[in-house]
C-alpha positions as CSV (number, residue, x, y, z in Angstrom):
1,M,-1.7,-6.7,13.6
2,V,1.7,-5.4,13.0
3,V,2.9,-3.2,15.7
4,F,6.5,-1.4,15.9
5,K,8.1,-2.1,19.2
6,T,9.5,1.4,19.3
7,V,6.2,3.3,18.4
8,L,4.7,3.7,21.7
9,K,8.0,4.8,23.2
10,A,8.6,7.3,20.3
11,A,5.1,8.7,20.9
12,A,5.7,9.1,24.6
13,S,9.0,10.7,23.9
14,A,7.5,13.1,21.5
15,S,4.7,14.0,23.8
16,C,7.0,15.0,26.5
17,A,9.6,16.6,24.5
18,I,8.6,20.2,24.8
19,V,8.2,19.8,28.7
20,L,12.0,20.0,28.9
21,L,11.8,23.6,27.8
22,A,10.4,24.4,31.2
23,Q,13.0,22.6,33.3
24,A,15.3,25.5,33.2
25,P,14.3,28.4,35.4
26,A,11.9,30.5,33.7
27,A,12.9,33.8,35.3
28,R,16.4,34.4,33.6
29,A,18.5,37.0,35.0
30,E,19.4,38.3,31.5
31,G,17.0,41.2,30.9
32,M,14.1,39.6,32.8
33,R,12.0,42.2,34.7
34,P,10.5,41.2,38.0
35,E,6.9,42.0,36.9
36,V,7.5,39.2,34.2
37,G,9.9,36.9,36.0
38,R,7.7,36.5,39.1
39,P,4.4,35.3,37.5
40,L,6.5,32.9,35.1
41,Q,8.3,31.5,38.2
42,A,5.1,31.0,39.9
43,A,3.8,29.3,36.6
44,Q,6.8,27.0,36.6
45,E,6.1,25.9,40.2
46,A,2.3,25.4,39.3
47,L,3.5,23.3,36.2
48,K,5.7,21.1,38.5
49,A,2.6,20.6,40.8
50,K,0.4,19.6,37.7
51,R,-1.8,22.7,38.5
52,Y,-2.2,23.5,34.9
53,A,-5.0,26.1,35.3
54,D,-2.9,28.1,37.9
55,A,0.1,27.9,35.5
56,A,-1.9,29.1,32.6
57,A,-3.3,32.1,34.7
58,K,0.3,33.1,35.7
59,I,1.4,33.0,32.0
60,R,-1.5,35.2,31.1
61,E,-0.4,37.8,33.9
62,A,3.2,37.8,32.4
63,E,1.7,38.3,29.0
64,A,-0.3,41.3,30.1
65,V,2.8,43.2,31.1
66,P,3.4,45.9,28.4
67,G,6.7,46.5,26.5
68,K,8.0,43.0,26.8
69,T,11.6,42.3,25.6
70,A,12.3,39.6,23.1
71,N,13.8,37.4,25.7
72,E,10.7,37.9,27.9
73,Q,8.4,36.9,25.1
74,V,10.3,33.9,24.2
75,T,10.2,32.8,27.8
76,I,6.6,33.3,28.0
77,E,6.0,31.1,24.9
78,R,8.3,28.5,26.4
79,M,6.2,28.3,29.5
80,R,2.9,28.3,27.5
81,A,4.3,25.5,25.4
82,A,5.5,23.5,28.5
83,V,2.1,23.9,30.1
84,A,0.0,23.0,27.0
85,A,2.2,19.8,26.3
86,A,2.2,18.7,30.0
87,S,-1.7,19.2,30.2
88,G,-2.3,17.5,26.8
89,D,-3.6,20.7,25.3
90,I,-3.0,20.0,21.8
91,Q,-4.9,23.2,20.5
92,G,-2.8,25.2,22.8
93,Q,0.4,23.8,21.5
94,I,-0.7,24.4,18.0
95,A,-1.6,28.0,18.9
96,V,2.0,28.3,20.2
97,I,3.4,26.9,16.9
98,G,1.4,29.3,14.9
99,S,2.6,32.3,16.7
100,G,6.1,31.6,15.4
101,K,7.8,33.0,18.5
102,L,9.7,30.0,19.6
103,P,13.3,29.4,18.2
104,P,13.3,27.0,15.3
105,A,14.8,24.1,17.3
106,E,12.2,24.4,20.0
107,Q,9.4,24.9,17.3
108,I,10.3,21.5,16.1
109,R,10.1,19.9,19.5
110,M,6.7,21.3,19.7
111,I,5.6,20.0,16.6
112,Q,7.0,16.5,17.6
113,S,5.0,16.8,20.8
114,V,1.9,17.5,18.8
115,A,2.4,14.5,16.5
116,G,2.9,12.3,19.5
117,Q,0.0,13.3,21.5
118,Y,-2.3,12.8,18.5
119,Y,-1.0,9.4,18.1
120,T,-1.5,8.5,21.7
121,Q,-5.0,9.9,21.4
122,H,-5.5,7.4,18.6
123,D,-6.2,10.4,16.1
124,Y,-3.8,8.7,13.4
125,A,-4.6,11.0,10.5
126,S,-3.6,14.0,12.6
127,A,-0.6,12.1,13.9
128,A,0.5,11.4,10.3
129,T,0.0,15.1,9.3
130,W,2.1,16.5,12.1
131,T,4.8,13.9,11.8
132,Q,5.2,14.9,8.1
133,R,5.4,18.4,9.2
134,Y,8.1,17.5,11.8
135,L,10.1,15.7,9.2
136,K,9.8,18.3,6.5
137,D,10.7,21.0,9.0
138,G,14.1,19.2,9.7
139,G,13.2,16.8,12.6
140,A,15.8,14.2,12.8
141,D,14.4,11.7,15.5
142,P,14.3,8.3,13.5
143,Q,11.6,7.1,15.8
144,M,9.2,9.5,14.1
145,R,9.4,7.8,11.0
146,S,8.0,4.8,12.8
147,I,5.1,6.8,14.1
148,L,4.4,8.1,10.6
149,V,4.3,4.6,9.1
150,Q,2.3,3.2,11.9
151,S,-0.2,6.1,11.7
152,Y,-0.9,5.5,8.1
153,Y,-1.3,1.9,8.9
154,L,-3.8,2.3,11.8
155,A,-5.6,5.1,9.7
156,G,-6.1,2.6,6.9
157,D,-4.3,4.8,4.5
158,C,-2.4,2.2,2.5
159,G,-1.7,4.5,-0.3
160,S,0.1,7.0,1.7
161,L,1.9,4.2,3.7
162,A,3.2,2.8,0.3
163,R,4.5,6.1,-0.7
164,T,6.1,6.7,2.7
165,V,7.8,3.3,3.0
166,G,9.5,3.9,-0.5
167,A,10.2,7.5,0.1
168,T,11.6,7.3,3.6
169,Q,13.9,4.3,2.9
170,G,15.2,5.4,-0.5
171,E,14.0,2.2,-2.1
172,D,14.2,3.8,-5.7
173,A,17.9,4.3,-4.9
174,G,18.4,0.7,-4.3
175,R,18.0,0.7,-0.4
176,P,14.9,-1.2,0.4
177,A,12.4,-0.4,3.2
178,S,12.9,-2.5,6.4
179,E,11.3,-5.7,6.6
180,E,9.2,-4.6,9.4
181,Q,7.8,-1.6,7.5
182,L,7.0,-3.8,4.3
183,Q,5.3,-6.3,6.7
184,T,3.2,-3.3,7.9
185,L,2.3,-2.3,4.4
186,A,1.3,-5.9,3.5
187,S,-0.7,-6.1,6.7
188,C,-2.4,-2.8,5.7
189,Y,-3.5,-4.2,2.4
190,L,-4.7,-7.2,3.9
191,K,-6.9,-5.5,6.3
192,A,-8.2,-3.5,3.5
193,K,-8.9,-6.7,1.6
194,D,-6.8,-5.3,-1.4
195,N,-5.3,-8.5,-2.7
196,T,-3.4,-6.6,-5.6
197,G,-1.8,-4.3,-3.0
198,Y,-1.0,-7.3,-0.7
199,V,0.6,-9.3,-3.5
200,G,2.7,-6.1,-4.4
201,A,3.9,-5.9,-0.8
202,L,4.8,-9.5,-0.7
203,E,6.8,-9.2,-4.0
204,K,8.9,-6.6,-2.1
205,L,9.3,-8.8,0.8
206,A,10.2,-11.8,-1.2
207,T,12.7,-9.7,-3.3
208,F,14.5,-8.1,-0.4
209,Y,14.0,-10.5,2.4
210,P,13.7,-13.9,0.5
211,K,12.1,-16.1,3.2
212,K,10.2,-19.1,2.0
213,E,7.0,-18.1,3.8
214,Y,6.9,-14.9,1.8
215,W,7.3,-16.9,-1.4
216,A,4.7,-19.5,-0.3
217,D,2.3,-16.8,0.5
218,L,3.0,-14.9,-2.7
219,L,2.4,-18.0,-4.9
220,A,-0.8,-18.8,-3.1
221,R,-2.0,-15.3,-3.6
222,V,-1.1,-14.9,-7.1
223,Q,-3.4,-18.0,-7.8
224,T,-6.3,-16.1,-6.3
225,T,-6.1,-13.1,-8.4
226,K,-9.0,-12.5,-10.8
227,G,-9.0,-14.5,-13.8
228,F,-6.0,-16.7,-12.9
229,S,-6.2,-19.8,-15.2
230,D,-6.1,-23.5,-13.9
231,R,-3.9,-24.4,-16.8
232,L,-1.1,-22.5,-15.4
233,Q,-0.7,-24.9,-12.3
234,L,2.4,-26.7,-13.8
235,D,3.9,-23.1,-14.3
236,V,3.1,-22.6,-10.6
237,Y,4.9,-25.7,-9.8
238,R,7.9,-24.7,-11.8
239,L,8.1,-21.6,-9.6
240,K,7.7,-23.7,-6.4
241,L,10.6,-26.0,-7.5
242,A,12.9,-23.1,-8.3
243,S,12.1,-21.3,-5.0
244,G,12.7,-24.2,-3.0
245,L,9.1,-24.7,-1.9
246,M,8.7,-28.4,-3.0
247,A,8.3,-29.9,0.4
248,S,5.6,-32.7,0.1
249,T,5.2,-35.9,-1.7
250,S,2.2,-34.9,-3.4
251,D,4.0,-31.7,-4.8
252,Y,6.5,-34.0,-6.6
253,M,3.9,-36.5,-7.7
254,E,1.4,-33.9,-9.0
255,M,4.1,-31.9,-10.8
256,A,5.6,-34.9,-12.4
257,Q,2.2,-36.1,-13.6
258,M,1.3,-32.8,-15.0
259,A,4.7,-32.6,-16.8
260,L,3.9,-36.1,-18.4
261,G,0.4,-35.0,-19.1
262,D,1.7,-31.9,-21.1
263,D,4.2,-34.4,-22.9
264,H,7.5,-33.1,-21.2
265,P,9.0,-36.4,-20.2
266,A,12.5,-35.0,-19.6
267,E,10.9,-32.4,-17.1
268,A,9.0,-35.1,-15.5
269,K,11.9,-37.3,-14.9
270,K,13.9,-34.5,-13.5
271,I,11.2,-33.9,-11.0
272,V,10.9,-37.4,-9.9
273,D,14.6,-37.7,-9.6
274,Q,14.9,-34.7,-7.5
275,G,12.0,-35.8,-5.3
276,F,14.0,-39.1,-4.6
277,T,17.2,-37.3,-4.1
278,A,15.6,-35.0,-1.5
279,K,14.2,-38.1,0.1
280,V,10.7,-36.8,-0.1
281,L,9.8,-39.6,-2.5
282,G,10.8,-43.3,-1.8
283,A,9.4,-43.4,1.7
284,G,6.2,-43.7,3.5
285,G,3.2,-45.8,2.7
286,D,2.9,-45.0,-1.0
287,V,6.3,-46.0,-2.1
288,E,4.9,-48.4,-4.8
289,R,2.9,-45.9,-6.5
290,Q,6.0,-43.4,-6.5
291,K,8.2,-46.2,-8.0
292,R,5.6,-46.8,-10.8
293,L,5.6,-43.1,-11.6
294,A,9.4,-43.0,-11.6
295,D,9.3,-46.0,-14.0
296,L,6.8,-44.4,-16.2
297,A,8.8,-41.1,-16.3
298,G,12.0,-43.1,-17.2
299,K,10.2,-45.0,-20.0
300,R,8.6,-41.9,-21.4
301,F,12.1,-40.0,-21.1
302,N,13.7,-42.7,-23.3
303,E,10.8,-42.7,-25.8
304,G,10.9,-38.9,-26.0
305,Q,14.6,-38.8,-26.4
306,A,14.3,-41.2,-29.3
307,G,11.6,-39.4,-31.1
308,L,13.0,-35.9,-30.7
309,A,14.3,-35.8,-34.3
310,K,11.0,-37.0,-35.9
311,A,9.0,-34.6,-33.5
312,E,11.2,-31.7,-34.6
313,A,10.6,-32.6,-38.4
314,G,7.0,-32.7,-37.8
315,A,6.9,-29.3,-36.0
316,L,9.0,-27.6,-38.8
317,S,6.4,-28.8,-41.2
318,Q,3.4,-27.1,-39.4
319,R,2.1,-23.7,-40.6
320,D,2.1,-22.5,-36.9
321,G,4.7,-22.4,-34.3
322,N,2.9,-24.4,-31.4
323,D,4.8,-27.7,-31.9
324,L,8.1,-26.0,-32.4
325,V,7.8,-24.3,-29.0
326,N,6.9,-27.4,-27.3
327,V,9.7,-29.5,-28.9
328,G,12.2,-26.8,-28.3
329,Y,11.3,-26.8,-24.6
330,D,11.9,-30.6,-24.6
331,Y,15.3,-30.3,-26.3
332,V,16.3,-27.9,-23.3
333,G,15.0,-30.4,-20.8
334,Y,17.2,-33.2,-22.7
335,G,20.4,-31.0,-22.2
336,Q,20.4,-29.6,-25.8
337,A,19.8,-25.9,-24.7
338,A,21.2,-24.1,-27.9
339,K,19.1,-26.1,-30.2
340,G,16.0,-26.1,-28.1
341,L,16.0,-22.3,-27.4
342,S,16.5,-21.8,-31.1
343,L,13.5,-23.9,-32.0
344,M,11.4,-22.1,-29.5
345,E,12.5,-18.8,-30.8
346,Q,11.5,-19.9,-34.4
347,G,8.1,-21.1,-33.1
348,I,7.3,-17.6,-31.6
349,K,8.4,-15.8,-34.7
350,K,6.5,-18.3,-36.9
351,G,3.3,-17.3,-35.2
352,G,-0.2,-18.7,-35.1
353,L,0.1,-19.7,-31.5
354,R,-2.7,-20.8,-29.4
355,R,-1.3,-19.1,-26.4
356,P,1.5,-16.6,-27.4
357,E,2.0,-15.4,-23.9
358,D,2.4,-19.0,-22.5
359,A,5.1,-19.6,-25.1
360,K,7.0,-16.5,-24.0
361,L,6.6,-17.5,-20.4
362,H,8.0,-20.9,-21.3
363,L,10.9,-19.4,-23.3
364,G,11.9,-17.4,-20.2
365,V,11.8,-20.4,-18.2
366,A,14.0,-22.3,-20.8
367,Y,16.6,-19.6,-20.8
368,L,16.9,-19.8,-17.0
369,Q,17.3,-23.6,-17.2
370,A,20.1,-23.0,-19.7
371,G,21.8,-20.6,-17.4
372,Q,21.2,-17.6,-19.5
373,K,19.7,-15.3,-16.8
374,A,20.1,-11.9,-18.6
375,K,18.2,-13.3,-21.6
376,A,15.5,-14.7,-19.5
377,L,14.9,-11.5,-17.7
378,Q,14.6,-9.9,-21.0
379,V,12.0,-12.4,-22.2
380,F,10.0,-12.3,-18.9
381,K,9.6,-8.7,-19.2
382,T,7.7,-9.1,-22.5
383,V,5.1,-11.4,-21.2
384,G,1.6,-10.0,-21.0
385,G,-1.8,-11.5,-20.5
386,T,-4.6,-11.2,-17.9
387,D,-5.1,-14.8,-17.0
388,G,-1.9,-15.1,-14.8
389,T,0.9,-15.5,-17.3
390,A,2.0,-11.8,-16.6
391,D,1.9,-12.3,-13.0
392,L,4.0,-15.6,-13.1
393,A,6.6,-13.8,-15.5
394,R,6.8,-11.1,-12.9
395,L,7.5,-13.7,-10.2
396,W,10.2,-15.2,-12.3
397,V,12.0,-11.9,-12.6
398,L,12.0,-11.6,-8.8
399,Q,13.1,-15.3,-8.5
400,A,15.9,-14.7,-10.9
401,R,17.2,-11.6,-9.2
402,R,16.9,-13.3,-5.8
403,T,19.3,-15.9,-7.0
404,A,21.6,-13.4,-8.7
């Protein structure tokens, strides 16, 4: 469970804030009559001794004096507030707040005290309500925002937590929420078993705090969303490669084999070459198999390159654009980006595609490979679908911005 280091300290600080009001002598010389000042002085002594019932009785005695001046009434309310706060009498504090007799600054400290005491009593919904009021009324203690965030988390109110994290940090204005707060939001959704919300929080973490563990978790979670298609596994690997998450021999081997299976030999050779360069391939007990895969990728690469023109002619003769998209993607892989991207665009425009969203997704990836990030982002934002293509396109947008 995510817990802020400052929350308990903040709650304790809020709970005792109003007690400071009673540290100055209650019976002020200015305009304080003895019949009011004496019981208040006695109340103050009882408060110091933690005899709260006696303190409350003395306050009632002072309250009963007729014709009280404004200064006398404020001092009575201060003592009432201090006793209520020190004794943990939340309803007593709320009554003082409701009276409206405290000066504004002291009223805010009383609201802070109520919020802190609700938090320490594990009434997180009430803690959130009173912390909101504290902030709305002008309270400026930054630790109270931590109490608000953590209160929503502990109350299981992920929706309010999400709105608060955005609103308190000005995320819409380009200043993201803190990593700790976004972790709390992700944890809230995880606890609520809300995978969609959890993925959304992970996306923010991966965008603003691009650690490998966030991207790894994000890619794993996206694949568990309802309806995600197994055919997109190669596209998942493409994101892993771009995100620096290809760490194991099996990652490189499986991705290369999938690329060969989809008839993208240029991509397969690039993957194998990167695996050997990273020294993930070429070592261990399976070296011979890895070398055979490298030889196969190299052979298919040469064959594919030699047959590109013929494949292009065949694709252009088709009624639909499926082969044009595939051949265009291969041209990009072979380093002929301008021609390849043009063919892919022609294929999508020609129509009749078996999987039009896949085609747009791959066009976006091809634009990124060609170094045309702005165009890639534009294409990714048009990708729809409910089987995972839209989810992957959204992650490509985050990945592209991450490397901006």
